[in-house]
N, C-alpha and C positions, 0 to 999 in steps of 0.2 A: 684382450681384457674381457670382451663380451662373451667369449667362449668360456672363460674361467668363471664368470658370474653365472652363466647358464648351468654349469656343473655344480656350483656351490649353493645356488638358490633352491628353495623348496619347490617352486614351480618347475624349474629345469629338471630337478631330480625326479619329480612325479612324471614328467613327460618321458624321461629316459626309462623309468620303470614300466610305464605303459607301453612304449614301443618295443622294448626288449621282451616284455611279457607276451605281447601279441606274436612276436617272432618265435618265441619258445612254444607258444600254443600251436602255431602252424607246424612247427617241427614235430610235435607230439603226434599229430595226425598222420604225418608222413611216416614216422617211426612205427606207428601202429599198423599202417597199411602194409609196410614191409614185413613186420612180424606176423601178420595174419596169413602170409603165404606159407607159414609152417603148418597150417591146418589143411593144406592141400593133400597131405598124405603121399607125397612124392619122394619120401626119404630126404627131404630138405633140399632137393635139387634147385627149386625156384628160389628159396631163401638164400642158399649159398651163392647163387648167381648174382642176386641183388647185393649181397654182402661183399662179394668180390669186386663188383663194379664200383660200389661206394668207396672201397678201400684203395682201389687202384686208379680211379679217375682223378686227374689233376685238378679239374674244376671243383669237384666234390671235396677234395682235400683242402683246397683254399677256403671253400665255404665252411668247412669244419672248423677252421681257425676262427671264422666269424661267429660260429655257433658258440664256441667256448668263450670268446670275447663278450658276446651278448649275455651269456649265462653269468659270467663273473661280474659284469656291469650291473646286471639285474640284482644280484645278491648284495653287492656293495652299496648300491643306491638305496635298496630297500632297508638295509641295516642302518644307513645314515638317517633315513627318514624316520625310522622307528626310534632311534636314539634322540633325534631332534624333537619328536613329538613328546617323548617322556620328559625331556628337559623343560619343555614348555608347560607341562602339567605335573610338577613334582609331587603334588598332593591331590587326593580326590576331592572333587567339589562336594560340598555338603548337600546341595539340592539336586544337582543333575547326576544321574546314575547311568553311565554309558551302557551298562549291561541291559538296560531296559529298551535300548534303541538299536542294538546290534547283536548279531548272532555270535556265538562263542568262537566259531572258526574265523570270523572277521577280526576278532580281538586277538586271535592266536596265530596270525600269519607268520610271525617271526619263529614261533615254535614249530609250526608245520613246515616252514621253509628249512629249518635246521634238520628236521627229520628227513626231509627230501634230500638234503645235502649228504647226509650219512648214507641214505639209500643209493644215491647217485654215485658216491665214492665206491661202494661195493660193486655196483653195476660196471663202472669203468675198469675196476681192478679185475673183474672176472671175464669181461668181454673185450673192452676196447684195448687194454694193454696187450693181451695175447695176440690180438689182430695186428697191432703195430709191431710187436716183436717178430711175428711171422713175416711181416712185410719188409722190415728194415734190418733185422738181426739174423734170423735163421734162414730167411728166404724160402720158407716152406709154404706149401699150399694149405691155407687154414680151412678148417671145417667148422664154420660158425654154428651150424645146426647141431653138430655133435657137442660143441661147447655148451650150448644152451641146454641140451638134454642132460649132460653130466651135472651142470650146476643146479638145475631144477629137480634133479632126482633126490637131492638132499632136502629133507623136510624143514631143516632150519633155514636154508636159503629160501625155500618156498614161503615160509612164514614171514621172513624179512621182506620179501618182494610184495607179498599181499598187504602187509602193513604199509609199505611204501606206496602202493596203489591207492589205499584208503586215504593216506595223507595227501596224495596228489589230488584226489577227488575233492576233498575239502578245501585245499589250496586253490583249485580252479573255481570252486563254487563262489568264492569271493573275488578271486583274481581276475576272472574273465570279464565281468561287468566293470570292475574297478579299472581295468586297462583302458577301456573306452572313456570312462569318467575322467581318468588322469589326463587324457588327451583333449578333454573338453567336448567330447562328442555326446552331449546330453540333449535329448529331444523328448518332448512329452509323448510323441507318437511312437518313436523308435526305441527308446530306452527300455520299455517293458518287453519288447520283442527281443532285444539283446540279452536281457536277463533270462528270458525263457530259453533262448539258445544256449546261454551259458550254463544253465542248470542241466540241460540235455547233454551238453559236451562234458561237463564235470562228472556225469554219471556214466555215459556210454564209453568214453575213452579209457578211463581207468578200469572199467568193467571188461572192456575188450582185452586189455593187457592181462587182467586176472584170469579170464577164460582161457587164453592161450597158455599161461603158466600152469593152470590146473590140468588142462588137456595133456600137456607134456608130462606132468608129474604122474598122472594116472594112466599114462601110456596109451592115450587115445589117438596119439599121433605117431605114425610110423616114419 
């Protein structure tokens, strides 16, 4: 009963969103580090080695299930909180205007999250599914670096990815400090530092992904 109440209460949902948010934020940094090896100009040898290890290592494959579970939980709980908040405020207050006290991206987390979900679906379709097909169906040795090059050679794909990175940046800009706040980790001394780190993270990580994509598109990477 206590577990059920935790998942249905606003406080419990906020804690879950905060924990899963920090988990996904950590994954992004790992993902960016792996992708950055494509800039080594070694014809994708290092990147393919990492991709092969991640797809064939049993521990990583189990963690992958946890990653998807965390992502789904994050999305579901965020949607529930958004719907719950709208039900509590069916009409705008006559005096208080939330727009004067929050940034537009903070009020648009559901929209940004939806854009990211579309972007993620494309990403999984283009890269994750072919990798799993090679592993479980065709049993062929996949060339992840070549898949990335082919996908990003298409200007439409590049545009979608760049828009996805921009949406990710704004999502992180609010989500990074909010994750700590949801967990009750507020402190007069440390909260401003967390916000500054959050801003740096929200800019540098999406920018890193964008730089890699642009480098591949313009064939700066061999």
